[in-house]
C-alpha positions as CSV (number, residue, x, y, z in Angstrom):
1,M,-8.7,-39.1,-7.9
2,L,-10.8,-36.4,-6.3
3,A,-10.9,-37.4,-2.7
4,R,-7.2,-37.3,-2.4
5,F,-7.1,-33.6,-2.4
6,V,-7.0,-33.9,1.4
7,V,-3.5,-35.1,1.3
8,A,-1.1,-32.1,1.3
9,F,1.3,-31.9,-1.5
10,V,3.4,-34.9,-0.4
11,V,5.3,-35.4,-3.6
12,V,8.1,-33.3,-2.3
13,A,8.6,-35.8,0.6
14,M,9.1,-38.6,-1.8
15,C,12.3,-37.3,-3.4
16,S,15.9,-37.6,-2.3
17,V,19.2,-35.8,-2.9
18,V,19.9,-38.4,-5.6
19,V,16.7,-37.3,-7.4
20,V,17.5,-33.6,-7.5
21,A,21.1,-34.1,-8.4
22,V,20.1,-34.7,-12.1
23,S,19.1,-31.0,-12.3
24,P,15.6,-31.3,-13.8
25,R,14.2,-28.4,-15.8
26,L,10.7,-27.2,-16.2
27,P,9.3,-27.3,-19.8
28,K,10.4,-24.3,-21.9
29,P,7.5,-21.8,-22.2
30,T,5.8,-21.9,-25.6
31,G,4.8,-18.2,-26.0
32,P,6.7,-15.4,-27.6
33,W,7.4,-13.4,-24.4
34,P,10.3,-13.8,-22.0
35,V,9.0,-14.5,-18.5
36,G,9.6,-12.4,-15.4
37,T,8.8,-13.2,-11.8
38,T,8.5,-11.2,-8.6
39,I,6.9,-11.3,-5.2
40,V,4.1,-9.0,-4.0
41,S,2.9,-8.9,-0.4
42,F,0.1,-7.2,1.4
43,E,-0.3,-6.9,5.2
44,A,-3.4,-8.0,7.1
45,S,-5.7,-5.2,8.0
46,D,-7.0,-6.9,11.2
47,K,-6.4,-9.9,13.4
48,T,-9.0,-12.0,11.5
49,Q,-6.8,-11.9,8.4
50,V,-3.4,-13.3,7.3
51,P,-0.8,-11.4,5.3
52,I,-1.0,-12.2,1.6
53,V,2.3,-13.1,-0.2
54,A,1.9,-13.9,-3.9
55,R,4.4,-15.1,-6.5
56,A,3.8,-13.5,-9.8
57,W,4.8,-14.5,-13.3
58,Y,4.4,-12.0,-16.1
59,P,5.5,-11.2,-19.7
60,A,8.7,-9.3,-20.0
61,P,10.0,-7.2,-22.9
62,L,11.7,-9.0,-25.8
63,G,15.4,-9.3,-25.2
64,S,15.1,-9.2,-21.4
65,R,18.1,-10.5,-19.5
66,G,18.6,-11.2,-15.9
67,A,19.1,-13.8,-13.2
68,H,16.9,-16.9,-13.4
69,A,14.7,-17.4,-10.4
70,S,15.0,-20.5,-8.4
71,Y,12.0,-22.9,-8.4
72,Q,10.9,-21.8,-4.9
73,Y,11.8,-18.2,-5.4
74,G,10.2,-16.1,-2.7
75,S,9.2,-19.1,-0.6
76,T,10.9,-20.7,2.5
77,A,11.5,-24.4,2.1
78,R,9.7,-26.4,4.8
79,T,11.9,-29.5,4.7
80,L,15.5,-30.4,3.6
81,K,14.2,-32.4,0.6
82,E,12.0,-29.4,-0.5
83,R,15.0,-27.2,-0.2
84,M,17.1,-29.5,-2.3
85,I,14.4,-29.5,-5.1
86,G,14.3,-25.7,-5.0
87,M,18.1,-25.6,-5.5
88,F,18.2,-27.9,-8.5
89,V,15.0,-27.5,-10.5
90,H,15.7,-24.9,-13.3
91,T,13.1,-22.4,-14.5
92,D,13.0,-19.9,-17.4
93,A,11.6,-17.0,-15.2
94,L,13.9,-14.0,-14.7
95,R,13.8,-12.2,-11.4
96,N,12.3,-8.7,-11.1
97,V,12.8,-7.7,-14.8
98,P,10.4,-5.1,-16.2
99,I,7.0,-6.0,-17.4
100,V,5.9,-5.4,-21.0
101,R,3.9,-2.2,-21.7
102,G,0.1,-2.4,-21.8
103,R,-2.4,-4.2,-19.7
104,A,-2.5,-8.0,-19.4
105,P,-5.3,-10.3,-18.4
106,V,-4.9,-11.7,-14.8
107,I,-5.0,-15.3,-13.7
108,V,-4.9,-16.5,-10.1
109,Y,-3.5,-20.0,-9.3
110,L,-4.4,-21.9,-6.2
111,P,-2.4,-25.0,-5.1
112,G,-3.8,-28.1,-3.4
113,M,-4.4,-28.3,0.4
114,G,-1.3,-27.3,2.2
115,G,0.3,-26.6,-1.1
116,R,2.8,-24.0,-2.3
117,S,2.6,-21.2,-4.8
118,F,5.2,-22.8,-7.0
119,H,3.7,-26.3,-7.4
120,N,2.4,-25.6,-10.9
121,S,5.2,-23.3,-12.1
122,A,5.3,-24.9,-15.5
123,Q,1.8,-23.8,-16.3
124,A,2.3,-20.4,-14.7
125,Q,5.4,-19.5,-16.7
126,D,3.9,-20.8,-19.9
127,L,0.8,-18.6,-19.4
128,A,3.1,-15.6,-18.7
129,S,4.9,-16.3,-22.0
130,H,1.6,-15.9,-23.8
131,G,1.0,-12.5,-22.2
132,Y,-0.9,-13.3,-19.0
133,V,0.0,-12.2,-15.4
134,V,-0.3,-15.1,-13.0
135,F,-0.5,-14.6,-9.3
136,A,-0.1,-17.7,-7.0
137,V,-0.3,-18.0,-3.3
138,D,0.5,-20.7,-0.7
139,D,-2.4,-22.4,1.1
140,T,-2.1,-20.7,4.5
141,Q,-5.5,-21.7,5.9
142,P,-5.8,-24.8,8.3
143,T,-6.0,-28.2,6.6
144,F,-8.4,-31.0,7.6
145,D,-8.8,-34.7,7.3
146,F,-11.6,-36.3,5.2
147,D,-13.0,-39.6,6.4
148,T,-15.0,-41.3,3.7
149,S,-15.6,-44.5,5.7
150,S,-18.9,-43.3,7.3
151,A,-21.7,-40.9,6.6
152,S,-20.8,-38.8,9.6
153,G,-17.2,-38.6,8.4
154,I,-18.4,-37.4,5.0
155,R,-20.7,-34.8,6.6
156,K,-17.9,-33.5,8.8
157,G,-15.4,-33.4,5.8
158,E,-17.9,-31.5,3.6
159,A,-18.6,-29.0,6.4
160,D,-14.8,-28.5,6.9
161,G,-14.4,-28.1,3.2
162,D,-17.2,-25.5,3.0
163,R,-15.5,-23.5,5.9
164,K,-12.0,-23.7,4.4
165,I,-13.2,-22.7,0.9
166,R,-14.9,-19.6,2.3
167,L,-11.6,-18.5,4.0
168,Q,-9.5,-19.1,0.9
169,A,-11.9,-17.3,-1.4
170,R,-11.9,-14.4,1.0
171,D,-8.1,-14.3,0.9
172,I,-8.1,-14.2,-2.9
173,G,-10.8,-11.5,-2.8
174,R,-8.4,-9.4,-0.7
175,L,-5.6,-10.0,-3.2
176,L,-7.8,-8.7,-6.0
177,D,-8.9,-5.8,-3.8
178,E,-5.3,-4.8,-3.3
179,L,-4.4,-5.0,-6.9
180,H,-7.4,-2.8,-7.8
181,R,-6.3,-0.4,-5.1
182,Q,-2.8,-0.2,-6.6
183,E,-4.3,0.4,-10.0
184,A,-6.4,3.3,-8.7
185,S,-3.5,4.8,-6.8
186,H,-0.9,4.3,-9.5
187,S,1.3,2.5,-7.0
188,G,3.1,-0.9,-7.0
189,F,5.0,-2.9,-9.6
190,F,1.9,-3.9,-11.6
191,S,0.2,-0.6,-11.6
192,Q,-1.3,0.2,-15.0
193,H,-0.3,-3.2,-16.3
194,L,-3.3,-5.3,-15.3
195,A,-6.6,-5.8,-17.1
196,L,-8.5,-6.5,-13.9
197,E,-11.8,-6.7,-15.6
198,H,-10.5,-10.0,-17.1
199,V,-9.6,-12.3,-14.2
200,G,-9.4,-16.0,-14.5
201,A,-8.7,-18.7,-11.8
202,F,-7.3,-22.2,-11.9
203,G,-6.1,-24.6,-9.2
204,F,-5.1,-28.1,-8.4
205,S,-7.1,-30.4,-6.1
206,F,-8.6,-28.3,-3.3
207,G,-7.2,-25.2,-5.0
208,G,-9.3,-26.2,-8.0
209,A,-12.4,-26.1,-5.8
210,V,-11.4,-22.6,-4.6
211,A,-11.0,-21.5,-8.3
212,A,-14.5,-22.7,-9.0
213,E,-15.8,-21.0,-5.9
214,L,-14.3,-17.7,-7.0
215,A,-16.0,-18.0,-10.3
216,A,-19.3,-18.7,-8.5
217,I,-19.2,-15.8,-6.0
218,D,-16.8,-13.1,-7.3
219,P,-18.1,-11.0,-10.2
220,R,-14.5,-10.1,-11.1
221,V,-13.6,-13.7,-11.9
222,V,-15.0,-14.5,-15.4
223,G,-14.0,-18.2,-15.7
224,A,-12.2,-21.0,-13.8
225,I,-10.5,-24.3,-14.2
226,D,-10.6,-27.1,-11.6
227,L,-7.7,-29.6,-11.9
228,D,-9.2,-32.8,-10.3
229,G,-10.6,-31.2,-7.2
230,S,-13.8,-32.0,-5.3
231,M,-16.3,-29.1,-5.2
232,Y,-17.4,-27.3,-2.0
233,G,-19.3,-24.2,-1.0
234,T,-21.6,-22.3,-3.3
235,S,-20.0,-23.9,-6.4
236,A,-20.9,-27.4,-5.1
237,A,-24.5,-26.4,-4.2
238,E,-25.3,-24.3,-7.2
239,G,-22.7,-25.1,-9.9
240,V,-20.7,-22.5,-11.8
241,A,-22.7,-20.3,-14.2
242,K,-19.6,-19.0,-15.9
243,P,-17.1,-20.5,-18.3
244,F,-15.8,-23.6,-16.4
245,L,-13.4,-26.4,-17.3
246,Y,-13.2,-29.4,-15.1
247,V,-10.2,-31.6,-15.7
248,T,-10.4,-35.1,-14.3
249,S,-7.9,-38.0,-13.9
250,T,-8.9,-41.4,-15.2
251,T,-7.7,-43.4,-12.1
252,Y,-9.9,-44.0,-9.1
253,S,-8.7,-44.8,-5.6
254,K,-8.2,-48.4,-4.7
255,V,-9.9,-47.7,-1.3
256,P,-13.6,-48.6,-2.0
257,Q,-15.1,-45.8,0.2
258,E,-12.9,-43.2,-1.5
259,A,-13.7,-44.4,-4.9
260,A,-17.4,-44.4,-4.2
261,Y,-17.2,-40.8,-2.9
262,D,-15.2,-39.8,-6.0
263,R,-17.8,-41.2,-8.3
264,K,-20.6,-39.4,-6.4
265,Q,-18.7,-36.1,-6.7
266,F,-18.0,-36.7,-10.3
267,A,-21.6,-37.3,-11.1
268,S,-22.5,-34.0,-9.3
269,V,-20.0,-32.1,-11.4
270,K,-21.5,-33.6,-14.6
271,R,-25.0,-32.6,-13.5
272,D,-23.9,-29.0,-12.9
273,L,-22.2,-29.0,-16.3
274,H,-25.4,-30.1,-17.9
275,R,-27.2,-27.4,-16.1
276,H,-24.9,-24.4,-16.7
277,G,-22.7,-25.5,-19.6
278,G,-19.0,-25.9,-19.5
279,Y,-16.2,-28.3,-20.4
280,L,-15.1,-31.7,-19.1
281,L,-11.5,-32.8,-20.0
282,S,-10.2,-36.3,-19.2
283,V,-6.7,-37.4,-20.1
284,A,-6.1,-41.1,-20.4
285,G,-3.6,-42.6,-18.0
286,T,-3.6,-39.7,-15.5
287,D,-3.9,-39.9,-11.7
288,H,-4.3,-37.1,-9.2
289,Y,-0.7,-35.8,-9.0
290,N,-0.3,-35.8,-12.8
291,F,-1.7,-32.2,-12.6
292,T,1.3,-30.8,-10.8
293,D,4.9,-30.1,-11.7
294,A,6.0,-33.3,-10.1
295,C,4.7,-35.3,-13.0
296,I,7.5,-33.9,-15.2
297,F,10.3,-35.5,-13.2
298,P,10.2,-39.3,-13.4
299,S,12.2,-39.8,-10.3
300,L,9.6,-38.0,-8.2
301,R,6.8,-40.2,-9.4
302,R,5.7,-42.8,-6.8
303,T,2.0,-43.0,-5.8
304,G,-0.7,-40.8,-7.2
305,F,0.6,-40.8,-10.8
306,G,-0.9,-42.6,-13.7
307,S,0.7,-44.5,-16.6
308,I,0.9,-41.6,-19.1
309,D,4.3,-40.1,-19.8
310,G,4.5,-37.3,-17.3
311,A,5.8,-34.7,-19.7
312,L,3.2,-35.5,-22.3
313,G,0.4,-35.3,-19.7
314,E,1.7,-31.9,-18.5
315,R,1.9,-30.6,-22.1
316,I,-1.7,-31.7,-22.9
317,V,-3.1,-30.1,-19.8
318,S,-1.1,-26.9,-20.3
319,Q,-2.4,-26.6,-23.9
320,Y,-6.0,-26.8,-22.7
321,V,-5.4,-24.4,-19.9
322,L,-4.0,-21.9,-22.3
323,A,-6.8,-22.5,-24.8
324,F,-9.5,-22.0,-22.2
325,F,-8.1,-18.7,-21.1
326,N,-7.4,-17.5,-24.6
327,R,-11.1,-18.2,-25.4
328,H,-12.7,-16.8,-22.2
329,L,-10.3,-14.0,-21.1
330,R,-9.3,-12.8,-24.6
331,G,-12.3,-13.8,-26.7
332,R,-10.2,-15.6,-29.3
333,G,-11.6,-18.5,-31.3
334,V,-10.0,-21.7,-30.3
335,P,-11.0,-24.8,-32.2
336,E,-10.0,-27.2,-29.4
337,I,-12.3,-25.3,-27.0
338,D,-15.1,-24.2,-29.4
339,D,-15.4,-27.5,-31.3
340,G,-13.7,-30.1,-29.1
341,L,-10.8,-30.8,-31.4
342,R,-8.0,-32.8,-29.7
343,F,-4.5,-31.6,-28.9
344,D,-3.6,-35.3,-28.4
345,E,-5.4,-38.6,-28.7
346,A,-5.1,-39.1,-25.0
347,A,-7.3,-36.2,-24.3
348,T,-11.1,-36.2,-24.5
349,L,-12.9,-32.9,-24.2
350,T,-16.7,-32.9,-23.7
351,I,-18.4,-29.6,-24.4
352,Y,-21.7,-29.0,-22.5
353,R,-24.0,-26.4,-24.0
354,R,-26.4,-25.0,-21.5
355,G,-29.7,-26.9,-21.6
356,A,-28.6,-28.8,-24.8
357,N,-27.0,-31.9,-23.3
């Protein structure tokens, strides 16, 4: 469950040429808009920074036609197996087509530790089909190991997590700064197309912790979703006093020390939800990696996946992700978010009202 965020996105390493030869396809987006995708990049301004390269998904005009983007469009495969997946997984996103007129709400996606911008492409292209612009970045900051077998190991892991989350939140802050600069200067592909006063964030595993941190410290981020990630930094110490959805798997680690740490972290999340309000979503039969694209493809499922049908689990989570952002970025009434109505019997959403639970 939560503690396993420390493992980089290893699902790719589990596959083989036989797996990708079946040509799997991401779920078809559910919104009315065709989906475009492009790459934006910004140079580092000094030696303490790294360049920012972001994959973007966005709504395209009705009737748009063009070449479909590869799954790993804009990214360099790190291994042969990752390259093979990128060649054979089909997407619905069209490369570099125009964006629809008007200004769209902005969402930032953060992958797990060591993860890639495309690891939750299914959710990104679905959000874009509903009129959102989604920016996703690779995790380029150093990773670290987390040893839950001793108090000293936990202290070191938490300190490393606090340090890493500050660096990643700074990087996303720079991305938002650059997008604001382009808006002001009327330059760049997305100029005059972004509603930057309505920014949301979501992420998987450690990326979910970064999303929560952004909501806690950056006034431009109005709400966040954490997909099964432990909390660090300001958001761990003080909670998230903005709209916040925590999505948890229902399977704990079989390693006693990891399971104990997971339960402690989960109790802390619930205390903060009681304090500030928010939402807690659990989906029966999920494990940690059920909150990534890999859950869609049965041949990729080895360890880290629960008993729920992968496509069903992905569909449930994507519905709640969309509903959350529709409610808190667009102000739309959404019964599943406002009243806790279920999209599926496997899902349980607990709504925490500030000071009322």
